[in-house]
All heavy atoms as TSV, in Angstrom:
chain	resi	resn	atom	element	x	y	z
A	1	MET	N	N	168.966	120.260	127.047
A	1	MET	CA	C	167.764	120.130	126.056
A	1	MET	C	C	168.259	120.949	124.854
A	1	MET	O	O	168.701	122.058	124.919
A	1	MET	CB	C	166.678	120.717	126.717
A	1	MET	CG	C	165.346	120.497	125.882
A	1	MET	SD	S	163.942	121.236	126.696
A	1	MET	CE	C	163.739	120.316	128.242
A	2	THR	N	N	168.043	120.398	123.718
A	2	THR	CA	C	168.436	121.165	122.499
A	2	THR	C	C	167.434	122.252	122.174
A	2	THR	O	O	166.308	122.292	122.691
A	2	THR	CB	C	168.479	120.192	121.280
A	2	THR	OG1	O	167.208	119.547	121.056
A	2	THR	CG2	C	169.566	119.086	121.509
A	3	GLU	N	N	167.841	123.100	121.371
A	3	GLU	CA	C	167.052	124.291	120.902
A	3	GLU	C	C	165.706	123.815	120.251
A	3	GLU	O	O	165.767	123.015	119.374
A	3	GLU	CB	C	167.885	125.227	120.000
A	3	GLU	CG	C	167.107	126.518	119.618
A	3	GLU	CD	C	166.885	127.389	120.776
A	3	GLU	OE1	O	167.823	127.389	121.689
A	3	GLU	OE2	O	165.881	128.057	120.828
A	4	GLY	N	N	164.579	124.230	120.751
A	4	GLY	CA	C	163.383	123.940	120.162
A	4	GLY	C	C	162.712	122.620	120.686
A	4	GLY	O	O	161.553	122.288	120.323
A	5	GLN	N	N	163.426	121.891	121.497
A	5	GLN	CA	C	162.861	120.709	121.991
A	5	GLN	C	C	162.055	120.932	123.254
A	5	GLN	O	O	162.370	121.692	124.123
A	5	GLN	CB	C	164.044	119.813	122.466
A	5	GLN	CG	C	163.691	118.323	123.000
A	5	GLN	CD	C	164.793	117.511	123.340
A	5	GLN	OE1	O	165.970	117.973	123.296
A	5	GLN	NE2	N	164.547	116.289	123.729
A	6	VAL	N	N	160.837	120.410	123.215
A	6	VAL	CA	C	159.827	120.756	124.281
A	6	VAL	C	C	159.971	119.684	125.451
A	6	VAL	O	O	159.908	120.058	126.656
A	6	VAL	CB	C	158.369	120.714	123.703
A	6	VAL	CG1	C	157.419	120.864	124.891
A	6	VAL	CG2	C	158.327	121.806	122.721
A	7	LEU	N	N	160.198	118.357	125.125
A	7	LEU	CA	C	160.189	117.360	126.157
A	7	LEU	C	C	161.674	116.962	126.467
A	7	LEU	O	O	162.479	116.848	125.512
A	7	LEU	CB	C	159.490	116.108	125.690
A	7	LEU	CG	C	157.983	116.261	125.447
A	7	LEU	CD1	C	157.438	115.022	124.889
A	7	LEU	CD2	C	157.289	116.634	126.714
A	8	PRO	N	N	161.837	116.759	127.738
A	8	PRO	CA	C	163.276	116.258	128.132
A	8	PRO	C	C	163.448	114.758	127.657
A	8	PRO	O	O	162.353	114.025	127.563
A	8	PRO	CB	C	163.184	116.363	129.538
A	8	PRO	CG	C	161.818	116.379	130.068
A	8	PRO	CD	C	161.137	116.972	128.830
A	9	GLY	N	N	164.605	114.352	127.418
A	9	GLY	CA	C	164.821	112.930	126.973
A	9	GLY	C	C	164.611	112.813	125.425
A	9	GLY	O	O	164.393	113.727	124.666
A	10	THR	N	N	164.690	111.524	125.090
A	10	THR	CA	C	164.565	111.261	123.544
A	10	THR	C	C	163.185	110.674	123.255
A	10	THR	O	O	162.552	110.240	124.177
A	10	THR	CB	C	165.673	110.214	123.242
A	10	THR	OG1	O	165.484	109.057	123.877
A	10	THR	CG2	C	167.037	110.762	123.452
A	11	ALA	N	N	162.932	110.629	122.101
A	11	ALA	CA	C	161.600	110.166	121.516
A	11	ALA	C	C	161.506	108.665	121.945
A	11	ALA	O	O	160.441	108.295	122.426
A	11	ALA	CB	C	161.467	110.313	120.115
A	12	ILE	N	N	162.495	107.889	121.796
A	12	ILE	CA	C	162.377	106.421	122.096
A	12	ILE	C	C	162.035	106.191	123.499
A	12	ILE	O	O	161.425	105.224	123.979
A	12	ILE	CB	C	163.717	105.792	121.655
A	12	ILE	CG1	C	163.377	104.213	121.589
A	12	ILE	CG2	C	164.862	106.037	122.480
A	12	ILE	CD1	C	162.533	103.749	120.632
A	13	GLU	N	N	162.601	107.113	124.386
A	13	GLU	CA	C	162.181	106.998	125.809
A	13	GLU	C	C	160.744	107.118	126.087
A	13	GLU	O	O	160.115	106.470	126.952
A	13	GLU	CB	C	163.034	107.941	126.701
A	13	GLU	CG	C	164.522	107.634	126.714
A	13	GLU	CD	C	165.335	108.748	127.346
A	13	GLU	OE1	O	164.842	109.912	127.411
A	13	GLU	OE2	O	166.455	108.556	127.742
A	14	TRP	N	N	160.095	108.055	125.336
A	14	TRP	CA	C	158.717	108.423	125.513
A	14	TRP	C	C	157.924	107.212	124.864
A	14	TRP	O	O	156.832	106.910	125.366
A	14	TRP	CB	C	158.347	109.679	124.913
A	14	TRP	CG	C	158.877	110.787	125.785
A	14	TRP	CD1	C	160.000	111.569	125.545
A	14	TRP	CD2	C	158.354	111.245	127.025
A	14	TRP	NE1	N	160.145	112.479	126.593
A	14	TRP	CE2	C	159.049	112.321	127.519
A	14	TRP	CE3	C	157.146	110.873	127.643
A	14	TRP	CZ2	C	158.837	113.074	128.668
A	14	TRP	CZ3	C	156.929	111.608	128.934
A	14	TRP	CH2	C	157.696	112.646	129.387
A	15	TYR	N	N	158.338	106.625	123.686
A	15	TYR	CA	C	157.687	105.493	123.164
A	15	TYR	C	C	157.721	104.313	124.106
A	15	TYR	O	O	156.777	103.555	124.349
A	15	TYR	CB	C	158.262	105.129	121.773
A	15	TYR	CG	C	157.872	106.131	120.710
A	15	TYR	CD1	C	158.940	106.753	119.993
A	15	TYR	CD2	C	156.627	106.515	120.478
A	15	TYR	CE1	C	158.553	107.603	118.932
A	15	TYR	CE2	C	156.304	107.506	119.520
A	15	TYR	CZ	C	157.246	107.988	118.692
A	15	TYR	OH	O	156.937	108.905	117.815
A	16	ALA	N	N	158.906	104.006	124.659
A	16	ALA	CA	C	159.112	102.955	125.628
A	16	ALA	C	C	158.129	103.081	126.846
A	16	ALA	O	O	157.631	102.151	127.396
A	16	ALA	CB	C	160.574	102.796	126.018
A	17	PHE	N	N	158.146	104.341	127.376
A	17	PHE	CA	C	157.224	104.726	128.457
A	17	PHE	C	C	155.818	104.376	128.080
A	17	PHE	O	O	154.984	103.806	128.935
A	17	PHE	CB	C	157.377	106.161	128.900
A	17	PHE	CG	C	156.478	106.495	130.030
A	17	PHE	CD1	C	156.680	105.961	131.316
A	17	PHE	CD2	C	155.593	107.553	129.881
A	17	PHE	CE1	C	155.915	106.370	132.348
A	17	PHE	CE2	C	154.799	107.944	130.957
A	17	PHE	CZ	C	154.938	107.423	132.129
A	18	GLY	N	N	155.384	104.777	126.906
A	18	GLY	CA	C	153.948	104.483	126.521
A	18	GLY	C	C	153.698	102.983	126.359
A	18	GLY	O	O	152.673	102.528	126.829
A	19	ALA	N	N	154.696	102.281	125.853
A	19	ALA	CA	C	154.498	100.863	125.674
A	19	ALA	C	C	154.481	100.171	127.085
A	19	ALA	O	O	153.550	99.237	127.290
A	19	ALA	CB	C	155.710	100.246	124.882
A	20	LEU	N	N	155.292	100.633	127.995
A	20	LEU	CA	C	155.210	100.115	129.394
A	20	LEU	C	C	153.927	100.325	130.043
A	20	LEU	O	O	153.335	99.520	130.635
A	20	LEU	CB	C	156.382	100.745	130.169
A	20	LEU	CG	C	156.452	100.281	131.569
A	20	LEU	CD1	C	156.849	98.818	131.712
A	20	LEU	CD2	C	157.418	101.246	132.384
A	21	LEU	N	N	153.297	101.499	129.867
A	21	LEU	CA	C	151.970	101.746	130.338
A	21	LEU	C	C	150.850	100.917	129.857
A	21	LEU	O	O	149.943	100.348	130.468
A	21	LEU	CB	C	151.603	103.291	130.124
A	21	LEU	CG	C	152.272	104.243	131.044
A	21	LEU	CD1	C	152.004	105.721	130.662
A	21	LEU	CD2	C	151.969	104.062	132.482
A	22	VAL	N	N	150.948	100.650	128.397
A	22	VAL	CA	C	150.067	99.807	127.727
A	22	VAL	C	C	150.129	98.405	128.300
A	22	VAL	O	O	149.155	97.774	128.695
A	22	VAL	CB	C	150.178	99.817	126.239
A	22	VAL	CG1	C	149.370	98.627	125.587
A	22	VAL	CG2	C	149.796	101.161	125.725
A	23	VAL	N	N	151.340	97.846	128.328
A	23	VAL	CA	C	151.501	96.481	128.805
A	23	VAL	C	C	151.150	96.340	130.327
A	23	VAL	O	O	150.493	95.349	130.766
A	23	VAL	CB	C	152.978	95.980	128.658
A	23	VAL	CG1	C	153.301	94.642	129.405
A	23	VAL	CG2	C	153.337	95.899	127.177
A	24	GLY	N	N	151.474	97.299	131.071
A	24	GLY	CA	C	151.067	97.283	132.567
A	24	GLY	C	C	149.633	97.335	132.750
A	24	GLY	O	O	149.036	96.579	133.504
A	25	ASN	N	N	148.957	98.078	131.914
A	25	ASN	CA	C	147.397	98.195	131.948
A	25	ASN	C	C	146.882	96.799	131.587
A	25	ASN	O	O	145.897	96.396	132.179
A	25	ASN	CB	C	146.905	99.275	131.070
A	25	ASN	CG	C	146.745	100.518	131.882
A	25	ASN	OD1	O	145.889	100.761	132.707
A	25	ASN	ND2	N	147.644	101.575	131.475
A	26	ILE	N	N	147.359	96.159	130.566
A	26	ILE	CA	C	146.816	94.837	130.040
A	26	ILE	C	C	147.058	93.830	131.138
A	26	ILE	O	O	146.121	93.147	131.522
A	26	ILE	CB	C	147.492	94.498	128.719
A	26	ILE	CG1	C	147.035	95.383	127.588
A	26	ILE	CG2	C	147.210	93.035	128.446
A	26	ILE	CD1	C	147.814	95.079	126.296
A	27	VAL	N	N	148.240	93.854	131.751
A	27	VAL	CA	C	148.395	92.771	132.765
A	27	VAL	C	C	147.476	92.983	133.972
A	27	VAL	O	O	147.077	92.077	134.499
A	27	VAL	CB	C	149.983	92.842	133.176
A	27	VAL	CG1	C	150.306	92.024	134.467
A	27	VAL	CG2	C	150.872	92.443	132.089
A	28	ILE	N	N	147.415	94.290	134.380
A	28	ILE	CA	C	146.558	94.551	135.519
A	28	ILE	C	C	145.123	94.195	135.252
A	28	ILE	O	O	144.419	93.619	136.071
A	28	ILE	CB	C	146.697	96.036	135.996
A	28	ILE	CG1	C	148.039	96.295	136.653
A	28	ILE	CG2	C	145.525	96.432	136.919
A	28	ILE	CD1	C	148.298	97.686	136.871
A	29	ARG	N	N	144.618	94.383	134.016
A	29	ARG	CA	C	143.224	94.025	133.707
A	29	ARG	C	C	143.123	92.497	133.622
A	29	ARG	O	O	142.086	92.101	134.133
A	29	ARG	CB	C	142.931	94.592	132.314
A	29	ARG	CG	C	143.077	96.119	132.237
A	29	ARG	CD	C	141.891	96.802	132.595
A	29	ARG	NE	N	142.166	98.248	132.415
A	29	ARG	CZ	C	141.635	99.170	133.126
A	29	ARG	NH1	N	140.798	98.884	134.124
A	29	ARG	NH2	N	141.906	100.510	132.944
A	30	VAL	N	N	144.039	91.752	133.188
A	30	VAL	CA	C	143.946	90.276	133.189
A	30	VAL	C	C	143.937	89.847	134.712
A	30	VAL	O	O	143.192	88.916	134.976
A	30	VAL	CB	C	145.173	89.745	132.393
A	30	VAL	CG1	C	145.204	88.224	132.637
A	30	VAL	CG2	C	144.951	89.970	130.903
A	31	LEU	N	N	144.828	90.407	135.466
A	31	LEU	CA	C	144.896	89.986	136.885
A	31	LEU	C	C	143.493	90.290	137.716
A	31	LEU	O	O	143.322	89.642	138.659
A	31	LEU	CB	C	146.074	90.577	137.519
A	31	LEU	CG	C	147.443	90.060	137.034
A	31	LEU	CD1	C	148.571	90.863	137.769
A	31	LEU	CD2	C	147.545	88.545	137.331
A	32	THR	N	N	142.861	91.278	137.249
A	32	THR	CA	C	141.628	91.606	137.837
A	32	THR	C	C	140.421	90.930	137.362
A	32	THR	O	O	139.304	91.360	137.720
A	32	THR	CB	C	141.457	93.158	137.943
A	32	THR	OG1	O	141.407	93.688	136.597
A	32	THR	CG2	C	142.510	93.850	138.741
A	33	GLY	N	N	140.643	90.000	136.483
A	33	GLY	CA	C	139.505	89.071	135.985
A	33	GLY	C	C	138.788	89.519	134.792
A	33	GLY	O	O	137.853	88.884	134.325
A	34	HIS	N	N	139.394	90.386	133.931
A	34	HIS	CA	C	138.750	90.743	132.667
A	34	HIS	C	C	139.197	89.716	131.749
A	34	HIS	O	O	140.199	89.050	131.838
A	34	HIS	CB	C	139.260	92.126	132.214
A	34	HIS	CG	C	138.739	93.350	133.066
A	34	HIS	ND1	N	139.300	93.698	134.132
A	34	HIS	CD2	C	137.707	94.066	132.867
A	34	HIS	CE1	C	138.612	94.692	134.752
A	34	HIS	NE2	N	137.674	94.942	133.900
A	35	THR	N	N	138.415	89.495	130.674
A	35	THR	CA	C	138.822	88.633	129.512
A	35	THR	C	C	139.982	89.105	128.907
A	35	THR	O	O	140.409	90.383	128.819
A	35	THR	CB	C	137.614	88.449	128.565
A	35	THR	OG1	O	137.377	89.708	127.830
A	35	THR	CG2	C	136.391	87.991	129.245
A	36	LEU	N	N	140.720	88.318	128.008
A	36	LEU	CA	C	141.875	88.711	127.379
A	36	LEU	C	C	141.562	89.788	126.300
A	36	LEU	O	O	142.328	90.773	126.239
A	36	LEU	CB	C	142.584	87.526	126.696
A	36	LEU	CG	C	143.950	87.730	126.105
A	36	LEU	CD1	C	144.881	88.324	127.192
A	36	LEU	CD2	C	144.582	86.502	125.516
A	37	ALA	N	N	140.491	89.658	125.636
A	37	ALA	CA	C	140.090	90.663	124.571
A	37	ALA	C	C	139.884	92.006	125.258
A	37	ALA	O	O	140.266	93.000	124.807
A	37	ALA	CB	C	138.910	90.132	123.747
A	38	ALA	N	N	139.057	91.979	126.260
A	38	ALA	CA	C	138.687	93.223	126.941
A	38	ALA	C	C	139.926	93.824	127.636
A	38	ALA	O	O	140.126	95.099	127.624
A	38	ALA	CB	C	137.611	92.995	128.022
A	39	SER	N	N	140.832	92.984	128.210
A	39	SER	CA	C	142.038	93.541	128.757
A	39	SER	C	C	142.913	94.143	127.782
A	39	SER	O	O	143.490	95.230	127.883
A	39	SER	CB	C	142.844	92.479	129.388
A	39	SER	OG	O	142.098	91.853	130.498
A	40	PHE	N	N	142.994	93.549	126.612
A	40	PHE	CA	C	143.747	94.175	125.468
A	40	PHE	C	C	143.219	95.471	125.041
A	40	PHE	O	O	143.948	96.565	124.943
A	40	PHE	CB	C	143.912	93.201	124.335
A	40	PHE	CG	C	144.753	93.707	123.197
A	40	PHE	CD1	C	146.135	93.656	123.302
A	40	PHE	CD2	C	144.246	94.278	122.071
A	40	PHE	CE1	C	147.057	94.188	122.331
A	40	PHE	CE2	C	145.148	94.795	121.081
A	40	PHE	CZ	C	146.476	94.699	121.234
A	41	ALA	N	N	141.962	95.525	124.765
A	41	ALA	CA	C	141.266	96.814	124.320
A	41	ALA	C	C	141.381	97.893	125.400
A	41	ALA	O	O	141.738	99.049	125.070
A	41	ALA	CB	C	139.781	96.525	124.000
A	42	MET	N	N	141.107	97.570	126.675
A	42	MET	CA	C	141.067	98.552	127.652
A	42	MET	C	C	142.485	99.017	128.010
A	42	MET	O	O	142.756	100.135	128.231
A	42	MET	CB	C	140.294	98.146	128.910
A	42	MET	CG	C	138.808	98.046	128.660
A	42	MET	SD	S	137.869	97.659	130.105
A	42	MET	CE	C	138.688	96.424	131.063
A	43	GLY	N	N	143.372	98.020	127.991
A	43	GLY	CA	C	144.760	98.327	128.279
A	43	GLY	C	C	145.453	99.264	127.242
A	43	GLY	O	O	146.115	100.178	127.564
A	44	LEU	N	N	145.114	98.993	125.995
A	44	LEU	CA	C	145.557	99.875	124.950
A	44	LEU	C	C	145.038	101.179	125.027
A	44	LEU	O	O	145.806	102.230	124.985
A	44	LEU	CB	C	145.246	99.209	123.651
A	44	LEU	CG	C	145.859	99.885	122.310
A	44	LEU	CD1	C	147.391	99.737	122.313
A	44	LEU	CD2	C	145.313	99.208	121.081
A	45	PHE	N	N	143.700	101.309	125.140
A	45	PHE	CA	C	143.119	102.656	125.337
A	45	PHE	C	C	143.592	103.485	126.575
A	45	PHE	O	O	144.071	104.602	126.370
A	45	PHE	CB	C	141.553	102.547	125.367
A	45	PHE	CG	C	140.877	103.857	125.584
A	45	PHE	CD1	C	140.667	104.649	124.464
A	45	PHE	CD2	C	140.389	104.229	126.815
A	45	PHE	CE1	C	140.035	105.870	124.599
A	45	PHE	CE2	C	139.811	105.511	126.953
A	45	PHE	CZ	C	139.578	106.275	125.795
A	46	TYR	N	N	143.531	102.859	127.682
A	46	TYR	CA	C	143.957	103.592	128.941
A	46	TYR	C	C	145.436	103.770	129.040
A	46	TYR	O	O	145.902	104.821	129.534
A	46	TYR	CB	C	143.384	102.863	130.162
A	46	TYR	CG	C	141.856	103.030	130.311
A	46	TYR	CD1	C	141.088	102.004	130.151
A	46	TYR	CD2	C	141.326	104.263	130.452
A	46	TYR	CE1	C	139.644	102.120	130.272
A	46	TYR	CE2	C	139.913	104.409	130.672
A	46	TYR	CZ	C	139.175	103.320	130.420
A	46	TYR	OH	O	137.802	103.582	130.624
A	47	GLY	N	N	146.247	102.881	128.517
A	47	GLY	CA	C	147.630	103.037	128.533
A	47	GLY	C	C	148.119	104.218	127.700
A	47	GLY	O	O	148.902	105.072	128.063
A	48	LEU	N	N	147.556	104.300	126.516
A	48	LEU	CA	C	147.874	105.363	125.621
A	48	LEU	C	C	147.309	106.714	126.107
A	48	LEU	O	O	148.017	107.754	125.935
A	48	LEU	CB	C	147.385	105.081	124.126
A	48	LEU	CG	C	148.013	103.948	123.397
A	48	LEU	CD1	C	147.473	103.766	122.007
A	48	LEU	CD2	C	149.520	104.235	123.287
A	49	ALA	N	N	146.207	106.639	126.746
A	49	ALA	CA	C	145.613	107.866	127.355
A	49	ALA	C	C	146.480	108.422	128.391
A	49	ALA	O	O	146.775	109.666	128.596
A	49	ALA	CB	C	144.186	107.621	127.794
A	50	MET	N	N	146.962	107.406	129.312
A	50	MET	CA	C	147.943	107.881	130.349
A	50	MET	C	C	149.189	108.402	129.889
A	50	MET	O	O	149.777	109.329	130.334
A	50	MET	CB	C	148.108	106.628	131.287
A	50	MET	CG	C	146.928	106.259	132.051
A	50	MET	SD	S	147.162	104.650	132.936
A	50	MET	CE	C	148.473	105.070	134.010
A	51	ALA	N	N	149.753	107.815	128.721
A	51	ALA	CA	C	150.947	108.256	128.178
A	51	ALA	C	C	150.825	109.625	127.513
A	51	ALA	O	O	151.563	110.530	127.751
A	51	ALA	CB	C	151.462	107.258	127.064
A	52	MET	N	N	149.608	109.860	126.916
A	52	MET	CA	C	149.387	111.234	126.324
A	52	MET	C	C	149.248	112.218	127.440
A	52	MET	O	O	149.805	113.412	127.295
A	52	MET	CB	C	148.110	111.150	125.480
A	52	MET	CG	C	147.791	112.542	124.840
A	52	MET	SD	S	149.060	113.147	123.710
A	52	MET	CE	C	148.943	111.910	122.340
A	53	LEU	N	N	148.629	111.957	128.514
A	53	LEU	CA	C	148.458	112.794	129.648
A	53	LEU	C	C	149.777	113.117	130.222
A	53	LEU	O	O	150.071	114.325	130.634
A	53	LEU	CB	C	147.446	112.267	130.726
A	53	LEU	CG	C	147.259	113.058	131.941
A	53	LEU	CD1	C	146.487	114.335	131.523
A	53	LEU	CD2	C	146.466	112.292	132.909
A	54	ALA	N	N	150.606	112.142	130.431
A	54	ALA	CA	C	151.998	112.412	130.962
A	54	ALA	C	C	152.770	113.276	129.952
A	54	ALA	O	O	153.505	114.187	130.499
A	54	ALA	CB	C	152.678	111.080	131.076
A	55	VAL	N	N	152.666	113.084	128.663
A	55	VAL	CA	C	153.418	113.950	127.782
A	55	VAL	C	C	152.880	115.388	127.869
A	55	VAL	O	O	153.711	116.373	127.815
A	55	VAL	CB	C	153.325	113.420	126.347
A	55	VAL	CG1	C	153.726	114.459	125.288
A	55	VAL	CG2	C	154.159	112.205	126.115
A	56	ILE	N	N	151.614	115.592	127.887
A	56	ILE	CA	C	150.951	116.978	128.023
A	56	ILE	C	C	151.469	117.649	129.306
A	56	ILE	O	O	151.797	118.846	129.313
A	56	ILE	CB	C	149.509	116.834	127.917
A	56	ILE	CG1	C	149.069	116.484	126.450
A	56	ILE	CG2	C	148.876	118.190	128.241
A	56	ILE	CD1	C	147.584	116.181	126.251
A	57	LEU	N	N	151.457	116.876	130.359
A	57	LEU	CA	C	151.776	117.442	131.686
A	57	LEU	C	C	153.280	117.835	131.753
A	57	LEU	O	O	153.638	118.877	132.244
A	57	LEU	CB	C	151.522	116.450	132.880
A	57	LEU	CG	C	150.028	116.323	133.126
A	57	LEU	CD1	C	149.779	115.221	134.202
A	57	LEU	CD2	C	149.312	117.594	133.570
A	58	VAL	N	N	154.069	116.949	131.243
A	58	VAL	CA	C	155.589	117.266	131.228
A	58	VAL	C	C	155.882	118.433	130.251
A	58	VAL	O	O	156.677	119.336	130.691
A	58	VAL	CB	C	156.385	116.062	130.813
A	58	VAL	CG1	C	157.856	116.361	130.494
A	58	VAL	CG2	C	156.277	115.014	131.897
A	59	ALA	N	N	155.200	118.443	129.148
A	59	ALA	CA	C	155.500	119.523	128.170
A	59	ALA	C	C	155.023	120.865	128.790
A	59	ALA	O	O	155.694	121.976	128.724
A	59	ALA	CB	C	154.754	119.398	126.820
A	60	ALA	N	N	153.843	120.891	129.584
A	60	ALA	CA	C	153.408	122.069	130.169
A	60	ALA	C	C	154.377	122.478	131.232
A	60	ALA	O	O	154.649	123.654	131.439
A	60	ALA	CB	C	152.024	121.827	130.781
A	61	TRP	N	N	154.747	121.569	132.026
A	61	TRP	CA	C	155.761	121.807	133.191
A	61	TRP	C	C	157.005	122.438	132.569
A	61	TRP	O	O	157.520	123.480	133.277
A	61	TRP	CB	C	155.998	120.530	134.007
A	61	TRP	CG	C	156.936	120.806	135.111
A	61	TRP	CD1	C	158.316	120.532	135.123
A	61	TRP	CD2	C	156.663	121.352	136.351
A	61	TRP	NE1	N	158.823	120.842	136.398
A	61	TRP	CE2	C	157.826	121.453	137.110
A	61	TRP	CE3	C	155.473	121.869	136.851
A	61	TRP	CZ2	C	157.901	121.922	138.399
A	61	TRP	CZ3	C	155.625	122.328	138.266
A	61	TRP	CH2	C	156.728	122.463	138.973
A	62	VAL	N	N	157.636	121.836	131.603
A	62	VAL	CA	C	158.846	122.390	131.093
A	62	VAL	C	C	158.619	123.708	130.475
A	62	VAL	O	O	159.503	124.656	130.611
A	62	VAL	CB	C	159.389	121.321	130.008
A	62	VAL	CG1	C	160.639	121.879	129.266
A	62	VAL	CG2	C	159.933	120.064	130.771
A	63	THR	N	N	157.448	123.942	129.747
A	63	THR	CA	C	157.271	125.206	129.182
A	63	THR	C	C	157.053	126.316	130.220
A	63	THR	O	O	157.601	127.421	130.160
A	63	THR	CB	C	155.961	125.129	128.253
A	63	THR	OG1	O	156.213	124.146	127.351
A	63	THR	CG2	C	155.644	126.507	127.632
A	64	LEU	N	N	156.302	126.018	131.288
A	64	LEU	CA	C	156.012	127.005	132.397
A	64	LEU	C	C	157.182	127.336	133.134
A	64	LEU	O	O	157.436	128.454	133.623
A	64	LEU	CB	C	154.844	126.588	133.110
A	64	LEU	CG	C	153.457	126.594	132.475
A	64	LEU	CD1	C	152.466	125.984	133.410
A	64	LEU	CD2	C	153.061	127.957	131.980
A	65	THR	N	N	158.090	126.272	133.597
A	65	THR	CA	C	159.031	126.562	134.449
A	65	THR	C	C	160.380	126.800	133.743
A	65	THR	O	O	161.276	127.347	134.403
A	65	THR	CB	C	159.375	125.255	135.344
A	65	THR	OG1	O	159.697	124.170	134.580
A	65	THR	CG2	C	158.160	124.955	136.244
A	66	GLY	N	N	160.532	126.552	132.554
A	66	GLY	CA	C	161.740	126.742	131.788
A	66	GLY	C	C	162.821	125.829	132.196
A	66	GLY	O	O	163.939	126.043	132.017
A	67	ASP	N	N	162.452	124.733	132.846
A	67	ASP	CA	C	163.418	123.698	133.308
A	67	ASP	C	C	164.017	123.076	132.140
A	67	ASP	O	O	163.488	122.549	131.174
A	67	ASP	CB	C	162.707	122.694	134.103
A	67	ASP	CG	C	163.616	121.722	134.741
A	67	ASP	OD1	O	164.842	122.009	134.858
A	67	ASP	OD2	O	163.133	120.587	135.148
A	68	ASP	N	N	165.436	123.072	132.166
A	68	ASP	CA	C	166.140	122.527	131.071
A	68	ASP	C	C	167.124	121.324	131.522
A	68	ASP	O	O	168.155	121.092	131.015
A	68	ASP	CB	C	166.952	123.438	130.294
A	68	ASP	CG	C	167.979	124.128	131.178
A	68	ASP	OD1	O	168.035	123.897	132.354
A	68	ASP	OD2	O	168.806	124.961	130.643
A	69	ASP	N	N	166.650	120.542	132.620
A	69	ASP	CA	C	167.339	119.430	133.152
A	69	ASP	C	C	168.846	119.802	133.646
A	69	ASP	O	O	169.693	119.019	133.600
A	69	ASP	CB	C	167.514	118.370	132.073
A	69	ASP	CG	C	166.144	117.608	131.970
A	69	ASP	OD1	O	165.286	117.680	132.772
A	69	ASP	OD2	O	166.028	117.064	130.846
A	70	GLY	N	N	168.939	121.045	134.053
A	70	GLY	CA	C	170.285	121.496	134.653
A	70	GLY	C	C	171.378	121.796	133.581
A	70	GLY	O	O	172.463	122.091	134.061
A	71	GLU	N	N	171.130	121.706	132.458
A	71	GLU	CA	C	172.149	121.980	131.431
A	71	GLU	C	C	172.297	123.526	131.335
A	71	GLU	O	O	171.307	124.326	131.445
A	71	GLU	CB	C	171.720	121.514	130.078
A	71	GLU	CG	C	171.586	119.961	129.928
A	71	GLU	CD	C	171.099	119.530	128.580
A	71	GLU	OE1	O	170.851	120.391	127.669
A	71	GLU	OE2	O	170.890	118.294	128.427
A	72	THR	N	N	173.490	123.999	131.133
A	72	THR	CA	C	173.806	125.300	131.079
A	72	THR	C	C	173.812	125.747	129.552
A	72	THR	O	O	174.162	125.011	128.713
A	72	THR	CB	C	175.085	125.706	131.593
A	72	THR	OG1	O	176.106	124.889	131.005
A	72	THR	CG2	C	175.131	125.439	133.173
A	73	GLU	N	N	173.390	126.901	129.264
A	73	GLU	CA	C	173.298	127.527	127.882
A	73	GLU	C	C	174.502	128.220	127.545
A	73	GLU	O	O	175.149	128.854	128.288
A	73	GLU	CB	C	172.126	128.360	127.682
A	73	GLU	CG	C	170.899	127.474	127.789
A	73	GLU	CD	C	169.593	128.324	127.516
A	73	GLU	OE1	O	169.707	129.372	126.881
A	73	GLU	OE2	O	168.536	127.870	127.997
């Protein structure tokens, strides 16, 4: 982890993870019988909320534990 970096990995990995959560939520909503418009709206909201929660939890974990993915300084 580079100096001053809070989250492990690169920014594109986190954006891809967020996009995956959004698409997954939309697909699950469609499969459970919601309309396409409702699925898109709820999938976008809940997918981004889950992504934000994951980022906050990982940042807190890394900050509290000092975990640097095994890299030596």
